[in-house]
Each structure stands twice: as structure tokens, then as C-alpha cells.
C-alpha positions as protocol buffer text, in pm:
chain_id: "A"
residue {
  index: 1
  type: MET
  ca { x: -5704 y: -3470 z: 2815 }
}
residue {
  index: 2
  type: ALA
  ca { x: -5750 y: -3548 z: 2441 }
}
residue {
  index: 3
  type: SER
  ca { x: -5668 y: -3223 z: 2340 }
}
residue {
  index: 4
  type: SER
  ca { x: -5344 y: -3204 z: 2552 }
}
residue {
  index: 5
  type: GLY
  ca { x: -5227 y: -3502 z: 2344 }
}
residue {
  index: 6
  type: LEU
  ca { x: -5345 y: -3346 z: 2011 }
}
residue {
  index: 7
  type: SER
  ca { x: -5156 y: -3013 z: 2076 }
}
residue {
  index: 8
  type: GLU
  ca { x: -4854 y: -3208 z: 2170 }
}
residue {
  index: 9
  type: ILE
  ca { x: -4850 y: -3416 z: 1842 }
}
residue {
  index: 10
  type: ILE
  ca { x: -4914 y: -3096 z: 1640 }
}
residue {
  index: 11
  type: MET
  ca { x: -4615 y: -2933 z: 1829 }
}
residue {
  index: 12
  type: PHE
  ca { x: -4388 y: -3236 z: 1764 }
}
residue {
  index: 13
  type: VAL
  ca { x: -4475 y: -3235 z: 1378 }
}
residue {
  index: 14
  type: ALA
  ca { x: -4389 y: -2874 z: 1384 }
}
residue {
  index: 15
  type: VAL
  ca { x: -4059 y: -2922 z: 1540 }
}
residue {
  index: 16
  type: LEU
  ca { x: -4011 y: -3221 z: 1263 }
}
residue {
  index: 17
  type: LEU
  ca { x: -4088 y: -2966 z: 1014 }
}
residue {
  index: 18
  type: ILE
  ca { x: -3865 y: -2705 z: 1127 }
}
residue {
  index: 19
  type: ALA
  ca { x: -3584 y: -2925 z: 1189 }
}
residue {
  index: 20
  type: ALA
  ca { x: -3624 y: -3060 z: 822 }
}
residue {
  index: 21
  type: PHE
  ca { x: -3611 y: -2702 z: 701 }
}
residue {
  index: 22
  type: VAL
  ca { x: -3284 y: -2635 z: 898 }
}
residue {
  index: 23
  type: VAL
  ca { x: -3135 y: -2941 z: 790 }
}
residue {
  index: 24
  type: GLY
  ca { x: -3225 y: -2852 z: 404 }
}
residue {
  index: 25
  type: VAL
  ca { x: -3089 y: -2488 z: 443 }
}
residue {
  index: 26
  type: LEU
  ca { x: -2738 y: -2608 z: 562 }
}
residue {
  index: 27
  type: THR
  ca { x: -2703 y: -2871 z: 335 }
}
residue {
  index: 28
  type: THR
  ca { x: -2747 y: -2655 z: 28 }
}
residue {
  index: 29
  type: SER
  ca { x: -2514 y: -2401 z: 196 }
}
residue {
  index: 30
  type: THR
  ca { x: -2237 y: -2679 z: 231 }
}
residue {
  index: 31
  type: TYR
  ca { x: -2316 y: -2792 z: -100 }
}
residue {
  index: 32
  type: LYS
  ca { x: -2263 y: -2441 z: -267 }
}
residue {
  index: 33
  type: ILE
  ca { x: -1971 y: -2384 z: -56 }
}
residue {
  index: 34
  type: SER
  ca { x: -1793 y: -2712 z: -164 }
}
residue {
  index: 35
  type: LEU
  ca { x: -1881 y: -2626 z: -544 }
}
residue {
  index: 36
  type: ASN
  ca { x: -1679 y: -2266 z: -483 }
}
residue {
  index: 37
  type: ILE
  ca { x: -1409 y: -2403 z: -305 }
}
residue {
  index: 38
  type: GLY
  ca { x: -1354 y: -2661 z: -612 }
}
residue {
  index: 39
  type: LYS
  ca { x: -1381 y: -2365 z: -863 }
}
residue {
  index: 40
  type: LYS
  ca { x: -1128 y: -2170 z: -668 }
}
residue {
  index: 41
  type: THR
  ca { x: -871 y: -2452 z: -651 }
}
residue {
  index: 42
  type: ASP
  ca { x: -918 y: -2512 z: -1050 }
}
residue {
  index: 43
  type: SER
  ca { x: -807 y: -2168 z: -1103 }
}
residue {
  index: 44
  type: PHE
  ca { x: -537 y: -2168 z: -847 }
}
residue {
  index: 45
  type: SER
  ca { x: -402 y: -2480 z: -995 }
}
residue {
  index: 46
  type: GLU
  ca { x: -425 y: -2338 z: -1360 }
}
residue {
  index: 47
  type: LYS
  ca { x: -226 y: -2056 z: -1247 }
}
residue {
  index: 48
  type: LEU
  ca { x: 59 y: -2287 z: -1074 }
}
residue {
  index: 49
  type: ALA
  ca { x: 50 y: -2485 z: -1421 }
}
residue {
  index: 50
  type: GLN
  ca { x: 154 y: -2158 z: -1615 }
}
residue {
  index: 51
  type: ASP
  ca { x: 450 y: -2017 z: -1439 }
}
residue {
  index: 52
  type: PHE
  ca { x: 750 y: -1814 z: -1593 }
}
residue {
  index: 53
  type: GLU
  ca { x: 1056 y: -1628 z: -1473 }
}
residue {
  index: 54
  type: ILE
  ca { x: 1224 y: -1323 z: -1583 }
}
residue {
  index: 55
  type: ILE
  ca { x: 1591 y: -1450 z: -1648 }
}
residue {
  index: 56
  type: ASN
  ca { x: 1775 y: -1145 z: -1746 }
}
residue {
  index: 57
  type: ASP
  ca { x: 2066 y: -1044 z: -1534 }
}
residue {
  index: 58
  type: PRO
  ca { x: 1966 y: -782 z: -1302 }
}
residue {
  index: 59
  type: ALA
  ca { x: 2312 y: -611 z: -1313 }
}
residue {
  index: 60
  type: LYS
  ca { x: 2272 y: -555 z: -1673 }
}
residue {
  index: 61
  type: ILE
  ca { x: 1941 y: -542 z: -1853 }
}
residue {
  index: 62
  type: PRO
  ca { x: 2013 y: -497 z: -2222 }
}
residue {
  index: 63
  type: ARG
  ca { x: 1882 y: -171 z: -2415 }
}
residue {
  index: 64
  type: ASP
  ca { x: 1950 y: -88 z: -2789 }
}
residue {
  index: 65
  type: PRO
  ca { x: 1956 y: 311 z: -2770 }
}
residue {
  index: 66
  type: ASN
  ca { x: 1929 y: 339 z: -3141 }
}
residue {
  index: 67
  type: LEU
  ca { x: 1544 y: 150 z: -3149 }
}
residue {
  index: 68
  type: GLY
  ca { x: 1469 y: 269 z: -2777 }
}
residue {
  index: 69
  type: ILE
  ca { x: 1397 y: -82 z: -2680 }
}
residue {
  index: 70
  type: ILE
  ca { x: 1517 y: -333 z: -2388 }
}
residue {
  index: 71
  type: THR
  ca { x: 1503 y: -664 z: -2401 }
}
residue {
  index: 72
  type: LEU
  ca { x: 1344 y: -884 z: -2144 }
}
residue {
  index: 73
  type: TYR
  ca { x: 1437 y: -1312 z: -2164 }
}
residue {
  index: 74
  type: ILE
  ca { x: 1108 y: -1514 z: -2025 }
}
residue {
  index: 75
  type: LYS
  ca { x: 1132 y: -1853 z: -1935 }
}
residue {
  index: 76
  type: ASN
  ca { x: 855 y: -2086 z: -1914 }
}
residue {
  index: 77
  type: THR
  ca { x: 879 y: -2267 z: -1557 }
}
residue {
  index: 78
  type: GLY
  ca { x: 534 y: -2396 z: -1555 }
}
residue {
  index: 79
  type: LYS
  ca { x: 385 y: -2737 z: -1645 }
}
residue {
  index: 80
  type: LYS
  ca { x: 166 y: -2617 z: -1935 }
}
residue {
  index: 81
  type: PRO
  ca { x: 235 y: -2392 z: -2281 }
}
residue {
  index: 82
  type: ILE
  ca { x: 196 y: -2037 z: -2255 }
}
residue {
  index: 83
  type: ILE
  ca { x: 66 y: -1842 z: -2523 }
}
residue {
  index: 84
  type: PHE
  ca { x: 362 y: -1623 z: -2638 }
}
residue {
  index: 85
  type: THR
  ca { x: 232 y: -1304 z: -2834 }
}
residue {
  index: 86
  type: PRO
  ca { x: 239 y: -943 z: -2757 }
}
residue {
  index: 87
  type: ASP
  ca { x: -119 y: -969 z: -2631 }
}
residue {
  index: 88
  type: SER
  ca { x: -19 y: -1231 z: -2386 }
}
residue {
  index: 89
  type: PHE
  ca { x: 181 y: -1003 z: -2163 }
}
residue {
  index: 90
  type: THR
  ca { x: 153 y: -680 z: -2006 }
}
residue {
  index: 91
  type: VAL
  ca { x: 516 y: -487 z: -1916 }
}
residue {
  index: 92
  type: ILE
  ca { x: 512 y: -239 z: -1638 }
}
residue {
  index: 93
  type: ILE
  ca { x: 826 y: -28 z: -1566 }
}
residue {
  index: 94
  type: ASP
  ca { x: 810 y: 215 z: -1263 }
}
residue {
  index: 95
  type: GLY
  ca { x: 450 y: 190 z: -1238 }
}
residue {
  index: 96
  type: ASN
  ca { x: 397 y: 277 z: -1640 }
}
residue {
  index: 97
  type: ILE
  ca { x: 236 y: 25 z: -1894 }
}
residue {
  index: 98
  type: VAL
  ca { x: 487 y: 22 z: -2175 }
}
residue {
  index: 99
  type: LYS
  ca { x: 440 y: -97 z: -2553 }
}
residue {
  index: 100
  type: ILE
  ca { x: 600 y: -439 z: -2649 }
}
residue {
  index: 101
  type: TYR
  ca { x: 770 y: -368 z: -2950 }
}
residue {
  index: 102
  type: ASN
  ca { x: 790 y: -729 z: -3087 }
}
residue {
  index: 103
  type: ILE
  ca { x: 834 y: -1069 z: -2906 }
}
residue {
  index: 104
  type: SER
  ca { x: 1026 y: -1364 z: -3042 }
}
residue {
  index: 105
  type: GLN
  ca { x: 1038 y: -1757 z: -2923 }
}
residue {
  index: 106
  type: LEU
  ca { x: 1413 y: -1835 z: -2915 }
}
residue {
  index: 107
  type: SER
  ca { x: 1390 y: -2206 z: -2838 }
}
residue {
  index: 108
  type: ASN
  ca { x: 1131 y: -2268 z: -3114 }
}
residue {
  index: 109
  type: PRO
  ca { x: 1127 y: -1986 z: -3361 }
}
residue {
  index: 110
  type: GLY
  ca { x: 845 y: -1897 z: -3502 }
}
residue {
  index: 111
  type: SER
  ca { x: 601 y: -2078 z: -3249 }
}
residue {
  index: 112
  type: GLU
  ca { x: 327 y: -1890 z: -3094 }
}
residue {
  index: 113
  type: GLU
  ca { x: 378 y: -2088 z: -2774 }
}
residue {
  index: 114
  type: LEU
  ca { x: 638 y: -2099 z: -2505 }
}
residue {
  index: 115
  type: TYR
  ca { x: 664 y: -2458 z: -2402 }
}
residue {
  index: 116
  type: PRO
  ca { x: 778 y: -2560 z: -2049 }
}
residue {
  index: 117
  type: GLY
  ca { x: 1163 y: -2482 z: -2055 }
}
residue {
  index: 118
  type: ASP
  ca { x: 1137 y: -2288 z: -2328 }
}
residue {
  index: 119
  type: VAL
  ca { x: 1288 y: -1908 z: -2347 }
}
residue {
  index: 120
  type: GLY
  ca { x: 1141 y: -1616 z: -2528 }
}
residue {
  index: 121
  type: GLU
  ca { x: 1238 y: -1267 z: -2577 }
}
residue {
  index: 122
  type: LEU
  ca { x: 1019 y: -963 z: -2501 }
}
residue {
  index: 123
  type: ASN
  ca { x: 1132 y: -632 z: -2674 }
}
residue {
  index: 124
  type: VAL
  ca { x: 982 y: -355 z: -2503 }
}
residue {
  index: 125
  type: SER
  ca { x: 975 y: 39 z: -2615 }
}
residue {
  index: 126
  type: TYR
  ca { x: 1164 y: 199 z: -2347 }
}
residue {
  index: 127
  type: ASN
  ca { x: 1507 y: 427 z: -2364 }
}
residue {
  index: 128
  type: GLU
  ca { x: 1587 y: 529 z: -2031 }
}
residue {
  index: 129
  type: SER
  ca { x: 1916 y: 369 z: -1873 }
}
residue {
  index: 130
  type: ARG
  ca { x: 1917 y: 376 z: -1499 }
}
residue {
  index: 131
  type: TYR
  ca { x: 1771 y: 136 z: -1204 }
}
residue {
  index: 132
  type: HIS
  ca { x: 1408 y: 31 z: -1278 }
}
residue {
  index: 133
  type: ARG
  ca { x: 1170 y: -187 z: -1131 }
}
residue {
  index: 134
  type: ILE
  ca { x: 1011 y: -388 z: -1434 }
}
residue {
  index: 135
  type: LYS
  ca { x: 664 y: -611 z: -1385 }
}
residue {
  index: 136
  type: VAL
  ca { x: 564 y: -881 z: -1635 }
}
residue {
  index: 137
  type: VAL
  ca { x: 204 y: -991 z: -1618 }
}
residue {
  index: 138
  type: LEU
  ca { x: 78 y: -1281 z: -1806 }
}
residue {
  index: 139
  type: TYR
  ca { x: -265 y: -1285 z: -1934 }
}
residue {
  index: 140
  type: SER
  ca { x: -380 y: -1543 z: -1647 }
}
residue {
  index: 141
  type: GLY
  ca { x: -226 y: -1291 z: -1377 }
}
residue {
  index: 142
  type: VAL
  ca { x: 66 y: -1451 z: -1321 }
}
residue {
  index: 143
  type: SER
  ca { x: 329 y: -1186 z: -1267 }
}
residue {
  index: 144
  type: ARG
  ca { x: 708 y: -1150 z: -1188 }
}
residue {
  index: 145
  type: VAL
  ca { x: 932 y: -829 z: -1113 }
}
residue {
  index: 146
  type: ILE
  ca { x: 1268 y: -785 z: -1181 }
}
residue {
  index: 147
  type: GLU
  ca { x: 1468 y: -476 z: -1051 }
}
residue {
  index: 148
  type: GLY
  ca { x: 1769 y: -387 z: -1210 }
}
residue {
  index: 149
  type: TYR
  ca { x: 1996 y: -179 z: -1424 }
}
residue {
  index: 150
  type: ILE
  ca { x: 1890 y: -74 z: -1784 }
}
residue {
  index: 151
  type: SER
  ca { x: 2236 y: -36 z: -1954 }
}
């Protein structure tokens, strides 16, 4: 009978060890999941803080046929400044990446940052007049699309 009690104690201790192992694994997994959720939330809030709009009139997007450029007006509608350099943006017209000819800050000339509420101008090398789909992508991944007539 003594061996029966001893085997029950051994089984009890084994079950406790297995339960402790399972609890440890679940705790570690939950902790890692919560860290990743926090990182994704920070990334998403950063994207929300940096936002912009294309404020051109879609019926008449200005084009200079002599220079072969169109002008896009960008307004910072986010809560943080946007770095406003040609490397900060990518312009895609009808699925093709086009070169940014030059860039200028209209609200605060000479500044390389577009503060909330400020308007900037992107001059893009493109010389075709008709309806186009224009997508502007910010370095953070935020993008906006305008479909309009380049005159």
C-alpha cells in the first residue's frame, strides 16, 4: 500500500509540473502578443498623425505645356509636420511613377517641413492632357488619390 501512495504523489507532482509549464508558455505568448499589438498601434497612430490631402480641382489640374509639368497642391491635414522634400513623396500617374520636377512650400516659403494646415506645391514632370488617376504617396505610406482632368 505504501507504493500506491508514493506513485500517487509522483503523479500529482508530475501534473503540477506540466500545469506550471503550460501556464508559463501561455503567459509568454500573451505577453508577446500584447507587445506586438502595442507596436502596431504606435505605427497606426503615427500614420494618422501624418496625413495630407490633394486639394486640386479635379476638373482642372494645371499643366504647363512648355515645361511639361503639372502642379499638385498638397495640404497637411495631420497633427504632425511632414518632411516636404522631393524624396518624401512618390507620384504615380495611371500606374507609372513620374519624376517630381520641384517642390515648394506655399504657406512658409523655404521651409522643408509642411506644418499642419500648410499648403505645398508639387511640380511633376508630365505633359499629357486628359483624364488621369494620380496617386501621391508619402514616405510613411499614407497615400491619396485624385482622378481628374489635366488641362
